[in-house]
DSSP file (Angstrom, degrees, kcal/mol; ACC not computed):
  #  RESIDUE AA STRUCTURE BP1 BP2  ACC     N-H-->O    O-->H-N    N-H-->O    O-->H-N    TCO  KAPPA ALPHA  PHI   PSI    X-CA   Y-CA   Z-CA
    1    1 A M              0   0    0      0, 0.0     2,-0.2     0, 0.0     0, 0.0   0.000 360.0 360.0 360.0 151.1    0.0    0.0   -0.1
    2    2 A A        -     0   0    0      1,-0.1     2,-0.9     2,-0.0     0, 0.0  -0.493 360.0-130.4 -79.3 145.3    1.2    3.4   -0.8
    3    3 A N        -     0   0    0     -2,-0.2     2,-0.5     2,-0.0    -1,-0.1  -0.833  25.8-169.5 -98.4 100.5    2.4    5.5    2.1
    4    4 A Q        +     0   0    0     -2,-0.9     2,-0.3     2,-0.0    -2,-0.0  -0.744  15.1 159.6 -92.9 122.6    0.7    8.9    2.0
    5    5 A S        -     0   0    0     -2,-0.5    -2,-0.0     2,-0.1     0, 0.0  -0.992  40.4-140.2-138.4 148.0    2.0   11.6    4.3
    6    6 A N        +     0   0    0     -2,-0.3     2,-0.3     2,-0.1    -2,-0.0   0.043  62.8 128.3 -89.0  20.6    1.7   15.4    4.1
    7    7 A Q        -     0   0    0      1,-0.1     2,-0.2     2,-0.0    -2,-0.1  -0.632  62.4-119.9 -80.9 140.3    5.2   15.8    5.2
    8    8 A L        -     0   0    0     -2,-0.3    -1,-0.1     1,-0.1     6,-0.1  -0.498   8.6-137.9 -80.2 144.9    7.4   18.0    3.2
    9    9 A V  S    S+     0   0    0     -2,-0.2    -1,-0.1     1,-0.1    -2,-0.0   0.906  92.8  56.0 -65.1 -41.1   10.6   16.4    1.7
   10   10 A V  S >  S-     0   0    0     -3,-0.0     3,-1.4     3,-0.0     4,-0.1  -0.848  89.9-128.9 -95.3 121.7   12.7   19.4    2.5
   11   11 A P  T 3  S+     0   0    0      0, 0.0    -2,-0.1     0, 0.0    -4,-0.0  -0.383  91.6  25.2 -61.7 141.3   12.7   20.4    6.1
   12   12 A G  T 3  S+     0   0    0     -2,-0.1     3,-0.5    -4,-0.1     4,-0.4   0.544  88.1 109.0  80.5   0.6   12.0   24.1    6.6
   13   13 A A    <>  +     0   0    0     -3,-1.4     4,-1.9     1,-0.2     5,-0.2   0.445  47.5  90.9 -92.2  -2.6   10.1   24.5    3.4
   14   14 A Q  H  > S+     0   0    0      2,-0.2     4,-2.4     1,-0.2    -1,-0.2   0.850  85.0  53.9 -58.3 -39.3    6.8   24.9    5.0
   15   15 A Q  H  > S+     0   0    0     -3,-0.5     4,-2.9     1,-0.2    -1,-0.2   0.942 109.1  48.9 -62.5 -45.0    7.2   28.7    5.2
   16   16 A A  H  > S+     0   0    0     -4,-0.4     4,-2.2     1,-0.2    -1,-0.2   0.868 111.4  48.4 -62.4 -39.1    8.0   28.9    1.5
   17   17 A V  H  X S+     0   0    0     -4,-1.9     4,-2.4     2,-0.2    -1,-0.2   0.877 111.1  51.9 -77.0 -33.8    4.9   26.8    0.6
   18   18 A D  H  X S+     0   0    0     -4,-2.4     4,-2.1     2,-0.2    -2,-0.2   0.927 108.9  49.0 -63.9 -41.0    2.7   28.9    2.8
   19   19 A Q  H  X S+     0   0    0     -4,-2.9     4,-2.6     1,-0.2     5,-0.2   0.947 111.6  49.4 -62.4 -45.2    3.9   32.1    1.2
   20   20 A M  H  X S+     0   0    0     -4,-2.2     4,-2.5     1,-0.2     5,-0.2   0.916 110.3  54.0 -61.4 -41.6    3.2   30.5   -2.3
   21   21 A K  H  X S+     0   0    0     -4,-2.4     4,-2.0     1,-0.2    -1,-0.2   0.947 111.8  41.9 -46.1 -59.4   -0.3   29.5   -1.0
   22   22 A Y  H  X S+     0   0    0     -4,-2.1     4,-1.9     1,-0.2    -1,-0.2   0.841 112.7  52.0 -65.7 -41.8   -1.2   32.9    0.1
   23   23 A E  H  X S+     0   0    0     -4,-2.6     4,-2.5     1,-0.2    -1,-0.2   0.913 112.8  47.0 -64.0 -39.2    0.2   34.6   -3.1
   24   24 A I  H  X S+     0   0    0     -4,-2.5     4,-2.0    -5,-0.2    -2,-0.2   0.861 111.0  52.2 -70.4 -32.8   -1.8   32.2   -5.3
   25   25 A A  H  X>S+     0   0    0     -4,-2.0     5,-2.8    -5,-0.2     4,-0.7   0.806 109.8  47.7 -75.6 -24.9   -4.9   32.7   -3.3
   26   26 A S  H  <5S+     0   0    0     -4,-1.9     3,-0.5     3,-0.2    -2,-0.2   0.922 110.9  51.7 -74.9 -41.6   -4.6   36.5   -3.6
   27   27 A E  H  <5S+     0   0    0     -4,-2.5    -2,-0.2     1,-0.2    -1,-0.2   0.887 115.8  42.7 -56.7 -36.1   -4.0   36.1   -7.4
   28   28 A F  H  <5S-     0   0    0     -4,-2.0    -1,-0.2    -5,-0.1    -2,-0.2   0.644 112.2-120.8 -83.3 -15.8   -7.2   34.0   -7.6
   29   29 A G  T  <5 +     0   0    0     -4,-0.7     2,-0.4    -3,-0.5    -3,-0.2   0.732  62.8 145.6  78.3  23.9   -9.2   36.3   -5.3
   30   30 A V      < -     0   0    0     -5,-2.8     2,-0.7    -6,-0.2    -1,-0.3  -0.786  44.6-150.7-100.1 137.4   -9.8   33.5   -2.8
   31   31 A N        -     0   0    0     -2,-0.4     2,-0.1    -3,-0.1    10,-0.1  -0.918  29.2-140.0 -97.5 107.9   -9.9   34.1    1.0
   32   32 A L        +     0   0    0     -2,-0.7     3,-0.1     3,-0.1   -10,-0.0  -0.412  53.6  75.5 -71.6 150.2   -8.6   30.7    2.3
   33   33 A G  S >  S-     0   0    0      4,-0.1     3,-1.5    -2,-0.1     8,-0.1  -0.792  95.3 -54.8 140.1-176.5  -10.3   29.1    5.3
   34   34 A P  T 3  S+     0   0    0      0, 0.0    -1,-0.1     0, 0.0     4,-0.1   0.732 123.6  64.0 -65.1 -21.5  -13.4   27.3    6.4
   35   35 A D  T 3  S+     0   0    0     -3,-0.1     2,-0.2     2,-0.1    -3,-0.1   0.581  91.2  76.3 -81.5  -6.2  -15.7   30.0    5.1
   36   36 A S  S <  S-     0   0    0     -3,-1.5     2,-0.1     1,-0.1    -4,-0.1  -0.532  92.5 -92.7 -94.6 167.4  -14.6   29.5    1.4
   37   37 A T     >  -     0   0    0     -2,-0.2     4,-2.6     1,-0.1     5,-0.2  -0.388  24.5-122.0 -75.9 157.2  -15.7   26.7   -0.8
   38   38 A S  H  > S+     0   0    0      2,-0.2     4,-1.8     1,-0.2    -1,-0.1   0.756 115.1  58.1 -68.7 -26.6  -13.7   23.5   -1.2
   39   39 A R  H  > S+     0   0    0      2,-0.2     4,-2.1     3,-0.2    -1,-0.2   0.919 107.8  46.4 -73.5 -41.3  -13.6   24.2   -4.9
   40   40 A A  H  > S+     0   0    0      2,-0.2     4,-1.4     1,-0.2    -2,-0.2   0.952 116.0  43.9 -65.8 -47.0  -11.9   27.6   -4.2
   41   41 A N  H  X S+     0   0    0     -4,-2.6     4,-1.6     1,-0.2    -1,-0.2   0.855 113.6  52.7 -60.6 -32.9   -9.4   26.0   -1.7
   42   42 A G  H  X S+     0   0    0     -4,-1.8     4,-2.6     2,-0.2    -1,-0.2   0.823 101.6  57.7 -70.1 -35.3   -8.9   23.2   -4.1
   43   43 A S  H  X S+     0   0    0     -4,-2.1     4,-2.0     2,-0.2    -1,-0.2   0.875 108.6  48.2 -67.7 -34.5   -8.1   25.5   -7.0
   44   44 A V  H  X S+     0   0    0     -4,-1.4     4,-2.5     2,-0.2     5,-0.2   0.963 112.4  48.0 -64.8 -50.3   -5.2   27.1   -4.8
   45   45 A G  H  X S+     0   0    0     -4,-1.6     4,-2.1     1,-0.2    -2,-0.2   0.877 112.5  48.7 -65.1 -38.9   -3.9   23.6   -3.9
   46   46 A G  H  X S+     0   0    0     -4,-2.6     4,-2.3     1,-0.2    -1,-0.2   0.908 111.1  49.8 -67.8 -37.5   -4.0   22.5   -7.6
   47   47 A E  H  X S+     0   0    0     -4,-2.0     4,-2.9     2,-0.2     5,-0.2   0.901 108.7  52.7 -67.9 -37.6   -2.2   25.6   -8.7
   48   48 A I  H  X S+     0   0    0     -4,-2.5     4,-2.3     1,-0.2     5,-0.2   0.938 110.1  48.4 -62.8 -40.4    0.5   25.1   -6.0
   49   49 A T  H  X S+     0   0    0     -4,-2.1     4,-1.9    -5,-0.2     5,-0.3   0.934 111.2  51.1 -68.7 -41.3    1.1   21.5   -7.3
   50   50 A K  H  X S+     0   0    0     -4,-2.3     4,-2.7     1,-0.2    -1,-0.2   0.939 113.3  44.6 -56.8 -47.6    1.3   22.7  -10.9
   51   51 A R  H  X S+     0   0    0     -4,-2.9     4,-2.3     1,-0.2    -1,-0.2   0.862 112.8  49.1 -68.8 -34.4    3.9   25.3  -10.0
   52   52 A L  H  X S+     0   0    0     -4,-2.3     4,-1.9    -5,-0.2    -1,-0.2   0.835 113.6  48.4 -73.6 -32.0    6.0   23.0   -7.8
   53   53 A V  H  X S+     0   0    0     -4,-1.9     4,-3.0    -5,-0.2     5,-0.2   0.906 110.8  50.4 -71.6 -45.1    6.0   20.4  -10.6
   54   54 A A  H  X S+     0   0    0     -4,-2.7     4,-2.5    -5,-0.3    -2,-0.2   0.906 111.9  47.6 -61.9 -36.8    7.0   23.0  -13.1
   55   55 A Q  H  X S+     0   0    0     -4,-2.3     4,-1.7     2,-0.2    -1,-0.2   0.917 111.8  50.2 -66.8 -43.7    9.9   24.2  -10.9
   56   56 A A  H >X S+     0   0    0     -4,-1.9     4,-1.1     1,-0.2     3,-0.5   0.971 113.1  46.2 -59.9 -55.6   11.0   20.6  -10.3
   57   57 A L  H >X S+     0   0    0     -4,-3.0     4,-1.0     1,-0.3     3,-0.8   0.883 109.9  53.4 -56.7 -44.0   11.0   19.9  -14.1
   58   58 A G  H 3< S+     0   0    0     -4,-2.5    -1,-0.3     1,-0.3    -2,-0.2   0.811 101.8  59.1 -56.8 -34.0   12.8   23.1  -14.9
   59   59 A G  H << S+     0   0    0     -4,-1.7    -1,-0.3    -3,-0.5    -2,-0.2   0.847 107.5  46.8 -70.6 -29.0   15.5   22.3  -12.5
   60   60 A Y  H << S+     0   0    0     -4,-1.1    -1,-0.2    -3,-0.8    -2,-0.2   0.692  86.9 101.7 -86.7 -21.5   16.3   19.0  -14.5
   61   61 A K     <        0   0    0     -4,-1.0    -3,-0.0    -3,-0.2     0, 0.0  -0.382 360.0 360.0 -66.2 139.7   16.3   20.5  -18.1
   62   62 A K              0   0    0     -2,-0.1    -1,-0.1     0, 0.0    -4,-0.0   0.276 360.0 360.0-137.8 360.0   19.8   21.1  -19.5
């Protein structure tokens, strides 16, 4: 079975991820939290994933 954890691979990266989360939420006009819809919160999470994957792939291109 797959081991799923929400732990970051790089220790100390939580602050950078949180900053990215709030920047993206601001760009999308989303107020994060329990009062916003799961769709709005999910769109921010999806965009974080897209950007992190793009950064990772960009680092491997030569």
